[in-house]
C-alpha positions as CSV (number, residue, x, y, z in Angstrom):
1,M,131.1,170.0,82.0
2,K,127.1,169.6,82.0
3,K,126.7,167.1,80.0
4,L,129.7,165.3,81.8
5,F,128.0,165.3,85.1
6,I,124.5,164.3,83.3
7,I,126.5,160.6,82.3
8,F,128.6,160.8,85.3
9,Y,124.8,160.9,87.0
10,I,123.3,158.5,84.8
11,S,126.1,156.1,85.3
12,V,126.1,156.2,88.9
13,V,122.0,155.5,88.8
14,F,122.6,152.7,86.4
15,V,125.4,151.0,88.6
16,A,123.2,151.7,92.1
17,C,119.9,149.9,90.0
18,K,122.3,147.3,88.8
19,K,123.5,146.4,92.2
20,E,120.3,146.8,94.0
21,T,118.8,143.9,91.5
22,S,121.7,141.7,91.8
23,E,121.2,142.5,95.6
24,V,117.2,141.3,95.3
25,V,118.0,137.7,92.7
26,N,120.5,136.8,95.6
27,S,118.1,137.4,98.5
28,V,116.4,134.5,97.8
29,P,114.9,132.8,101.1
30,E,115.8,129.7,103.0
31,K,112.8,127.8,102.9
32,T,111.3,124.4,103.9
33,I,108.9,122.4,102.5
34,L,107.0,119.4,104.2
35,N,105.3,116.2,103.1
36,V,105.2,117.3,99.2
37,A,103.0,114.3,97.4
38,Y,104.7,113.4,94.0
39,G,101.9,110.4,93.6
40,D,98.6,109.5,94.8
41,S,99.7,107.4,98.0
42,T,100.0,108.5,101.3
43,E,103.3,107.3,101.5
44,Q,104.5,109.3,98.1
45,K,105.9,112.5,99.9
46,M,109.3,114.2,100.0
47,D,110.7,116.7,102.4
48,V,112.0,119.5,100.7
49,Y,115.0,122.0,101.9
50,L,115.6,124.9,100.2
51,P,119.0,126.8,101.3
52,A,119.0,130.4,101.1
53,N,120.6,132.6,97.3
54,R,120.1,130.3,95.5
55,T,119.9,129.9,91.9
56,E,119.3,128.2,88.8
57,T,123.0,127.9,87.8
58,A,124.7,127.4,91.3
59,T,122.4,125.4,93.3
60,K,122.8,121.5,93.6
61,I,120.6,119.0,94.5
62,L,121.0,115.8,96.4
63,I,118.2,113.3,97.2
64,L,118.3,111.1,100.1
65,I,116.4,107.8,100.3
66,H,116.1,106.5,103.7
67,G,116.6,101.8,104.5
68,G,114.4,100.0,106.6
69,S,114.1,96.0,104.5
70,W,112.1,97.9,102.1
71,I,109.6,97.0,104.8
72,T,109.9,99.9,107.4
73,G,111.4,102.8,107.7
74,D,110.7,106.7,107.2
75,K,112.3,110.0,106.2
76,S,112.4,111.0,109.2
77,D,115.0,108.6,109.6
78,F,117.6,110.9,108.4
79,S,116.0,114.0,111.0
80,E,119.5,113.7,112.6
81,Y,121.8,113.9,109.8
82,L,120.3,116.7,107.7
83,P,121.3,119.7,109.8
84,V,124.9,118.3,109.0
85,F,124.0,118.1,105.7
86,R,122.6,121.6,105.0
87,Q,126.0,122.7,107.7
88,R,128.4,121.1,105.4
89,L,126.4,121.5,101.4
90,P,125.0,124.9,101.7
91,D,124.5,124.7,98.1
92,Y,122.7,122.0,97.9
93,V,119.0,121.7,97.8
94,L,118.2,118.4,99.9
95,V,115.1,116.3,99.4
96,N,114.3,113.8,101.8
97,I,111.6,111.1,100.0
98,N,109.5,108.4,101.4
99,Y,108.4,105.4,99.4
100,R,105.7,102.8,99.5
101,L,106.7,100.1,101.9
102,G,106.1,96.6,101.1
103,K,104.6,95.8,105.0
104,F,102.1,94.3,106.0
105,P,99.3,93.7,105.4
106,D,99.7,95.7,102.8
107,I,102.5,94.3,100.7
108,N,103.6,97.0,97.7
109,A,105.7,94.4,95.9
110,F,108.9,94.9,94.1
111,P,109.1,97.4,91.7
112,A,107.4,99.6,93.3
113,Q,110.0,101.2,95.7
114,E,112.4,101.5,92.6
115,E,109.4,103.1,90.5
116,D,108.3,105.7,93.5
117,V,112.1,106.9,93.2
118,K,112.0,107.4,90.2
119,G,108.9,109.0,90.2
120,A,110.1,111.2,93.3
121,V,113.2,111.9,91.3
122,D,111.4,112.9,87.9
123,F,108.8,115.0,90.1
124,I,111.4,117.0,92.0
125,L,113.4,117.8,88.8
126,S,110.6,119.1,87.3
127,K,110.5,121.5,90.2
128,S,114.3,123.0,89.0
129,G,112.7,126.9,88.1
130,E,109.8,126.9,90.9
131,Y,112.5,126.0,93.7
132,I,115.4,127.6,91.9
133,F,118.1,124.6,91.3
134,N,120.4,123.7,88.6
135,K,118.4,120.3,87.6
136,E,121.7,119.1,85.7
137,K,124.3,118.5,89.1
138,L,122.1,116.0,90.6
139,A,123.2,113.6,93.6
140,V,121.8,111.2,95.5
141,L,122.6,109.1,98.7
142,G,120.9,106.3,100.2
143,A,121.6,104.0,103.1
144,S,120.7,100.4,103.4
145,A,117.3,99.6,101.4
146,G,118.1,103.3,100.6
147,G,121.5,102.3,98.9
148,H,120.1,99.4,97.0
149,L,117.4,101.7,95.6
150,A,119.7,104.6,95.0
151,L,121.9,102.3,93.0
152,L,119.0,101.2,90.8
153,Q,118.2,104.5,89.8
154,C,121.5,105.8,88.9
155,Y,122.4,102.6,87.1
156,K,119.4,101.9,85.1
157,N,118.3,104.9,83.8
158,A,120.2,107.2,81.6
159,S,117.9,109.7,82.7
160,P,118.4,111.7,84.5
161,K,122.0,112.1,84.4
162,V,123.6,111.8,88.1
163,K,126.7,113.7,88.6
164,A,127.2,111.7,91.9
165,L,126.2,108.3,93.7
166,V,127.1,107.6,97.3
167,D,126.2,104.4,98.7
168,M,125.6,103.6,102.3
169,F,125.9,99.2,102.7
170,G,123.3,98.8,100.2
171,P,121.9,95.2,99.1
172,T,123.6,95.4,95.0
173,D,123.0,91.2,94.1
174,M,119.2,90.1,95.8
175,V,119.9,86.6,94.4
176,D,123.3,86.6,97.0
177,L,121.1,88.9,99.7
178,Y,118.2,85.8,99.8
179,N,121.1,83.2,99.7
180,S,122.7,85.3,103.1
181,L,119.9,85.0,104.6
182,T,119.4,82.3,107.9
183,E,116.4,83.7,110.0
184,P,113.2,82.1,108.7
185,I,111.2,85.8,109.0
186,E,113.9,87.9,107.0
187,I,113.5,85.2,104.3
188,F,109.7,85.4,104.7
189,G,110.0,88.9,104.0
190,L,112.2,88.9,101.2
191,E,110.0,86.1,99.2
192,A,106.7,88.7,100.2
193,L,108.8,90.9,99.0
194,M,110.3,89.9,95.8
195,S,107.3,87.7,94.6
196,G,108.8,84.8,95.1
197,T,112.7,83.3,95.2
198,P,115.2,83.1,93.4
199,A,114.1,80.1,91.5
200,T,110.5,80.9,91.2
201,N,110.6,84.1,90.4
202,P,114.3,84.7,88.9
203,S,113.1,87.6,86.4
204,L,112.7,90.0,89.2
205,Y,115.8,89.4,91.7
206,Q,117.8,89.9,88.0
207,R,116.4,93.2,87.9
208,S,116.3,94.4,91.0
209,S,120.4,93.9,91.5
210,P,122.4,96.8,90.8
211,I,125.4,95.0,90.1
212,N,123.9,93.7,86.5
213,F,123.0,97.0,85.4
214,V,126.9,98.5,86.0
215,S,128.0,100.0,82.6
216,A,130.5,103.2,81.5
217,Q,127.5,105.3,82.1
218,N,127.1,104.6,85.7
219,P,128.4,108.1,87.8
220,P,130.9,108.0,90.2
221,T,130.0,106.5,93.5
222,L,131.3,106.2,97.1
223,I,130.3,102.5,98.7
224,F,130.4,102.8,102.5
225,H,130.1,99.1,104.3
226,G,131.0,98.0,107.7
227,G,133.4,95.2,107.8
228,Q,130.9,93.4,110.2
229,D,127.4,93.9,109.4
230,P,124.9,91.3,110.1
231,L,122.6,92.2,107.4
232,V,124.1,93.1,104.2
233,P,127.2,91.0,103.6
234,I,130.4,93.2,102.8
235,S,131.3,91.2,100.0
236,E,127.7,92.6,97.4
237,S,129.9,95.7,98.0
238,I,133.4,94.4,97.5
239,A,131.7,93.1,94.3
240,L,129.8,96.0,92.9
241,K,133.4,97.9,93.5
242,A,135.3,95.6,91.7
243,K,132.9,95.8,88.4
244,L,132.9,99.2,88.4
245,Q,136.5,99.4,88.4
246,T,136.6,97.1,85.3
247,A,133.7,99.0,83.5
248,G,136.4,102.1,83.8
249,V,133.5,103.9,86.8
250,P,134.9,106.1,88.9
251,V,134.9,104.6,92.6
252,Q,135.9,104.6,96.1
253,M,134.9,101.7,98.6
254,V,135.4,103.3,102.6
255,T,135.4,99.9,105.1
256,Y,135.4,100.4,108.3
257,P,136.3,96.5,110.2
258,T,135.1,96.8,112.8
259,E,131.3,98.5,112.4
260,G,127.7,96.9,111.8
261,H,125.1,98.0,109.7
262,G,125.7,101.9,110.8
263,W,127.8,103.3,113.0
264,S,127.9,106.5,114.9
265,G,131.0,109.0,116.4
266,A,134.4,109.5,114.8
267,N,133.4,106.8,111.7
268,L,130.3,108.9,111.0
269,T,132.4,111.9,110.9
270,D,134.7,110.6,108.9
271,S,132.0,109.7,106.5
272,Y,130.6,113.3,106.3
273,N,134.1,114.6,105.5
274,R,134.6,111.8,102.8
275,I,130.7,112.3,101.0
276,Q,131.8,116.1,101.2
277,A,134.9,116.2,99.4
278,F,133.2,112.8,97.3
279,L,130.5,116.0,95.8
280,T,132.9,118.3,96.0
281,Q,135.0,116.6,93.0
282,Y,132.2,115.0,91.2
283,N,129.3,117.4,91.4
284,P,131.3,120.7,91.3
């Protein structure tokens, strides 16, 4: 009888210790780390939002890339959207990045922005053990110029493998974009960024157009575009969708016929719903 009691006591203690250990492992606190440097430039910074109770198996990662025509904008542009993403995606590490801009007077000509995105992605994934997340469960979201950079990152780089990509009205064909411009200041700005015109620097325009890198290996892609977008022709997203479909890549395109270059209200809520459903499906 005494022997049975000892065995029972040991079993209870073991279970209790195991439970306590589990609770300790699962009590990793929420943490926000602002302006983490991933390069030497003051513009090469990122904000990292770490959820509570994260693990190296279940916690995913979403990288956000702001827009601004490659010459302006800041990670703070996502400030009003971050609380929504954090609430809707509680099992995600969110990484909001800056990159070198092609603004005057010190123009960081393309592909500096593309290189920065790749550098930021490689840097944050190298921190998976320290920050505690599963680097295999990677998703990327970009808006406008950030959408263009997100597409380049995901379509041109076989590694790291991206599970899901969200492109919000990003340019897909730089030659088409150039030809669509009518304002002299916009034309001048793009020529400065791209070190010339499609005629004088065709190689860079080709290498900087995501539509030229569509293949069957591209990640599932969710595209948003406003039907009245005055900056990026909706035809660019339509052409990308068609090429992805031909390549057999899962693609969804959501068009808001009366919207321009961005939206709010009910359509923004609809976008959140669709992004959440898309990530649930392709980055489970």
